[in-house]
N, C-alpha and C positions, 0 to 999 in steps of 0.2 A: 668234526675232526677228532682223531684219536689223541687224547691227552698223553697216552703212553708214547706215541710216535713223536710228539712235540718234545717231551722230556728226553727221549733218545737223541733227537737232533740237538737239543740244548747241551746235553752231556758231550756230544761229539764236538761241538764248537768250543765248549769250555776246555776239553782235553786238548784239542788241536791248536787253538789260537788264544785261549784264555778268556773268551767272551763270557761275561757274567750275566745271567738271565734275571735282571730286575724286571718289574712289571712293564716298563716301557719297551725294553728290548724283547720281552716275551711276546707282546702284541705284534711287534714288527716281525719277529721270527715266524709267528703263526701265519701272518699274511704272506710272507715270503715263501714258506714251505708250501702253502696252498697254491700259489701262483706257479712255482717251479714244478710241482707235481702235475698240475693241469696242463702245463705246456708240454709235458712228456707223455700225457695220456695215462698217468699212473694214479692209483689211490695213494693217500698220504703214507700209509704204512709201508707200501712197496717202495715208494720214493725214498723214504728215510733209510730203509734197509740198504738201498743202493748207494747211499752216501758213504757207507763204510768202505766201499771198494772202488768208487768212481771219483777220482780227484777232480775231474772236470766239473762234475755235478756239484761237488762240494765248493769249488771255487765260484761257480755261478750263484750258489746260495749266499756265500760270503759277500759277493758283489751287491746282492740285494739287501742284506741285513746291515752291513756297515754304513755308518752315517757319514756322508760326504758334504759337510757344511763348513764353509770357510769364506774368507774374503781377503783382498789385498790389504796388507798392513793392519790386520785385525789386532786389537788391543795396542793402541798407539803408544801407551806408556812403556811397554816392553821393547818396542822398536826404538823408542827414544833412549832407553837405557843401553840398548845394544850400540846405537850410533854414538852416544856420548861417553860411555864408560868402557865398553868392551873392545870395539873395533879400533879406537885410537891406540890403545896399548898394544894390540896385535900388529898394527901398522908400524909402531916404533920398534917392536921386536924384530920385524923383518922376516918372519918365518912364514912358510906356506900355511894357509888357513883352510881348514876343512870344517864345513858346517853341515850338520845332519838335520833335515826336516823329517822327523819320525812320525808316521801317520799323516802323510802330506796331503791327503785328500786329493782334490782336483788340481793342486799345484800352485794356488795363489800364494800360500805361505812360502813355498820354496822360491818362487820368483820374486816375492817381496824381499827375501833374504839376499837374493842375487842382486837386486837393485841397491839394497843398502851396502853391500860389499863393493859394488861398482862405484858408489858415491864416496866410499871411505878412503880411497887412495891406495888401498892394498892392491898389489899387483898380482900376486900368486894366490888364487883362491878357487875353491870349487864347492858346490852344494850337492849333497846326496839327498835325493827325495825318495822316501820309501813308504810303502803302504801294503796292506794285505790284499787290497782290492785291485785286481788287474784292470777293471773298468776305470777306476780312478787313475791308475798309472798311464793308461792310454791317453787320457786327457792331459796329463803332465807332459807327455811326449809330444802331443799335438800342439800344446801351448797356445791355444786360441780361446778367446773369451768374448762374450757379448758385451754390448754397451753397458748394461746394468751391472755386469760383473766387474767392470773397470771403473765404476763411479768413484770408488774410494781413492783412486790415484789422482794426484795433482796434475794440472795441465802440463807442467814441466816434465813430470815423470812419463806421462803419456807420449810426449814428443820424443823423449830420449830413449825410451825402452819399448815402445810398441809401434807396430806398423799396421796400416789397414790391410785386411785380407782382400785381395783382388777379387772382384765379382761378388762379394758378400757384404752388403751394406750393414753397418752396425756391428761388424765383427773385427776383432783385433788379434794380432799375433805378437808374441813376445819376440823382440829383436834377436837375431841370430847370435850376436855377440854375448847375450846372456844365456840363450838356450844351449849353446855349446859348452857352458860351464856347469850345467845342471844335469845330473844323471838320475834316471828313474829306475828303481830296483824294487822287486817284490821282496818283502821282508816280514817275517813273523816275529813280533816283539816278544811273544811268549816263549819262543823256542830257539830262534836264530841268534848267533853272535852279532854284535854290531857290524854294520857293513863298511868298515874301514879298518885300516891297520891299527894295532894297539898303540895308544898314546899319540895318535895322529889327528885327533879331532878336538877342536877347542870350543865349539858351540853346538849345543843340541836344543832344538825346539821340539818338544813333545807335549803339545798343548791339547787339552780336552780329549786325550786318548786313554789315559789310565783310568778314567771314570768308568770305562766299560769293562775293566778287568776285575777278576777276583783278587782278594787281598794277597793270597799266596803268590799269584802270578806277578802282581805289582812288586812285591818284595824281591822275588827272584830276578825280575828285570833290572831293578835298581842296583842290586848287589852284583849283577853281571856287568852292568854298565860302568859303575864307578871306577874300578881299576883299569878299565879299557880306555878311559878318556885321558887326555892330557891333564896333568895334575892341576893346572890352572884353569881348567875348563869351566864353562857356565852352562847350566841346565835351566831352560825356561819351561815352566809348566803353565797350565791354564789357571786362571784366577780362582777357580773353584776347587783346585787341587792343592793338597798340602801333604808334606812328608813328615809332619810332626807326629811323633810316636809311631812312625812306620819303619824307619830305618836310620841307622847312624852312618850310612854310606854317603850321605850328602848333608850339608848344613846350609841354612838360609842366609842370604846376604841382601841388604837393601841397596839398590843402585838407583839413585834419583827417586822416582815415584814407583818403582817396580821392585818386586822381590824375585831373586833368582837363587839357584842352588849351586854350590861348589862341591866337588868330590871330597870325601873324607868327613870325619866327625867334626863337630863344631868346636872351633878354638875358643880359648878364653876371650871374653869380651863383654860389652855392656848388654844389659837386659832390655826388653822392649820398653820398660818404664824410663830408660835413659834416653829414648828417642824423643826428647822434648826440645823446645827452643834453646834451652840452656845446655843441652847435652850435645853429643857428637853430631856433626853435620849429616843429615839424611843422605846426602850425595856421596859421602865418604865410603868407598868400597870396603873398607875394613869394618864398617858398622854392621853388626850382626843383629838381626831381629827375628822374631818368630819363635824364640825358645827362651826359657828362663835361664838365669845364671847357673842354677844348679838343677840337674835333671831329677825328676821325681823318683828315680830308682837308680841303684848302683849297677855297675857292669856285671856284678855277680848275682843279681836278683833276676827272677823270672819276670819278663816284661808283661804288662797287661796286653790283651789282644789289641792289635792295631785297629784304628778306625778304618772301616771299609770305605774306600773311595767310591763315590756314587754320583750320579747326575742329579745333584741336589745342591742347596745353598751351602756355602763354605761354613765350616764350624771352627771357631777358635777354641782350642783345647783348654780345659781347666788348668789353671796354673797358680802357684802362690804369688802374692803381690806384696810390695812393701806396705807396712802398716800406715804409712803416710799417703798412700795412693788415694786419689779421689774416685768418685763413682765412675764406673765404666770398665772396671777390671773384673772379669768373671772369676769366680772361685775365691773371693776374699774370705768367705766363711768356710772354715775347714770342712764342716759337714756338707755344705753345698758342693765343695770340690770333690768330696768322696762320692756323693750322689751322681755328679756329672761323670766321673770315671766309671761308676757302676753302670750308668745308662749307656755310655759308649761301648762298654764290654758287652752289654746285652744286645745292643744294636748290631755290633760286629758278629754276634752269634746268631743273628736273625730273630731274636726275641723282642719283637716290637712292643708287646704289652709290658714286658719287664722294663724296657727302656723308657716307655711313656711314664710308668709309675715312678721311676727314679727321677726323671726330669721334672715331673709335676712337684715332687717333694722339694727339689732344688729351687724351683720357681717360687714355692711358698716361702722358703727361707730368704731368697734374694729376689723379691718381686721387681726391683728396679734395674736388674741386670739384663740387658737385651739378649746377650748370648745364651743365657739360660733358656729364655723363651724361644730362641731360634732352634736350640737343640730339641725342645719339646715339639715345635711345629714340624721339624723335619721328621721326627719319629712318627708323629700323627699322620703326616702325608704318606710316609712309607707304609703305614698300616692300612691305608685306604680311607681314613676318616678325614676327608677333605674339608668338611665344615668346621670341625674342631681345629684342624691345621690352620685354616684361614684366620680363625680367632686368635690363635697363638702368634701367627705372623703379625697380626694387627697389634697385639700387645708388645711384641718385640720392636715394632716400628715406633710405637709410642714411648717405649722405654729409652730409645736412642736420644730423644729430646731431653731426657733427664740426666744424661751422662756428659762427662767431659770428653768432647770429640777427640782430642789429641791422644788421651789415654786409651780410649776405646779403639781407635784406629791402629794403635801400636800392637794390639792383640790379634789383628785380623790376618796376619801372615800372607800378605800379598794383595788383599782386597782393600781398595780405597773406601773410605766411609761413604762417599757419595754413591759408589757402585752398590754397596750393601743396601743403602736406603732405596736406590732404584729397584733392586731385586725384590726387596720386601714390598714396596709399593706395587710392583707388578703382580706379586703373589696375592695381594689383597684387593687387586682390581682398581687401584688408584691411577694406573698408567695403562 
């Protein structure tokens, strides 16, 4: 296949929908381009040239390339936060509720939100399900799922919200009273305005979508979204996605066991180190986590390059910590913090070797800090050195056992410690 043609296709998708060509997506794109070209009886170069002028062909390629992987009530902690903290307040306010499932895939997330809203007692609500893939949207509108796809639903929810598809054993359809409140629309997160009237949406689920975008497109989307939302809105991201050092358009808040984002810059409040048994209650919506009390730069300074979101383990940013903090807080040593920042800047610029060098030096200074080794492992994996990456993931896992779990978890910006342990153990082959 022509590398030039693949690069042209990648640039076209990046320019049109913000898709970032990391190694995983590049392999998927290469396979998709080959299949689409063969189906049309064209060579790869001729097919890619046609993409510039044929929107139907471009959409068919997008349908192949985009990842449609989801499930009902995926990430239960976030749905618990929604049901416990967000929906009761909206029910009390008595206002019409609009929820946006952005990057809705095959619809399980959108219908999970619809079920949660139906259970909340809110009377006037609707869900907007959007995706760039027309194939995915067809499944949302069809609203039918196989037995394996509905396994995550409780028996009570199956009885209340699903009906068997007549003549198709093992197939279920979402009940009409929910389907009628969920609208499916094609939407390009990188270019289109949000699909609702300004300030009329209180909840956005945009999970595991931004990891496929380039940094500039992520920033543009967030800065376009923030003023468009209701001022008290909640943005739910995937557990591996963080807005730390990406934008001031949102600030993190901990609700129960989940982190969500609210529009606007972070208000004054306690630092992550305050989230201890003696500190504010983790369930208090006013408790802010995921950012230090003082930002590492002033509003007049040039910010360092933002960390590029990627399909990789979550990275807790280097930050200052109180002198009395116990082990588990990354960046306690000023030089290690400087090296971590330099490594992130190198990684954001695509300089894998420069990032690896900076992270190795930081790991030498702070050998007991798991986040330092996690940075290093991620950079090694992105460079293609899987053997060295596995060693660094192993060291990161071992270092967790030497840390204060509560202090470490407070730095993870949405990841629970058990989930981080599970991710590391999967990376090193222990699960």
